[in-house]
N, C-alpha and C positions, 0 to 999 in steps of 0.2 A: 441508579442512573436514570431510569424512566422519571422517577419523582423529581430528580435535579435537572431534568430536561437536557441531559448530556446526549441520550439517544431517544428516538421516537420508535413506536411501534409501527410495523408495516407489513402487509401482505402482498406487496408488489412482487411479481414473478422473478425479478432480478435481484431481490434483497437476499442477503446471506445471514443465516442465524448467528447470533452471537452468545457467548457464555463468559462468565468470569471464573477463573480458576485461581485458588490461593496457592501461591508459591511456598516453597519449604521456609522462607524467612517471613512469612505473614503477609507479604505485599499481594496485591491482586494483579493478575495477568489478563488481559482481553484476548479471548479466543474467538476467532471467525472461522466458520465452516464454509470453505470455498469450493467444496466438491462439485456442486451444480455449475458453478462458473467455470471450474477447470474442465468439466465435461463438455461444455459449449465452446471452450476456446479452441481455436484452429492452431494446431502446433506448427511453428515456423511460418506463420502466415507473413510476417514481416521479418525477414532476416536482419540482424544487426550488422552495420558496416565494420570493416576492420578498423581497429583503434587508430591506426597511423593515418588512414584517410580521414577520419574524423577531427583528429588533431590539427591537420592542415587548415581546416576551415575555421579554427579558433585563433588564428594569429591576430594578435592585437585587440583582444575583447575589451570592451568598455565596462562590462559587468563580469564578476567572477562569482562562482558558487563553490561551496565547500560541502563535500558528501562524507558522512561518517558511514563507512562500509559495514561497520559492525551493527549499526541500526539502520540499515537500508530498507527494512521492511516497515518503517514508521514514517509514512509520508503524510504531512498535514493537508488536509482538504476543507476548503471553505464551504459554508452551506450556500446552495444554490438559490 
């Protein structure tokens, strides 16, 4: 991945270590160690609103989004 420039090496304090693990079917799974991030995260710093309160503000949206809850951990991020 480094060679193909998919990832870049970093020693920044907020970077999380990554590793590739081979699945039983031979495919590779990207694993990220977020323990340092989790230790620095404040629990319940921002409480989520009740779903009914949120849905009321979505009346008549111009754009819609579709979320796959089975793959919710895979969020695309563009390079800054």
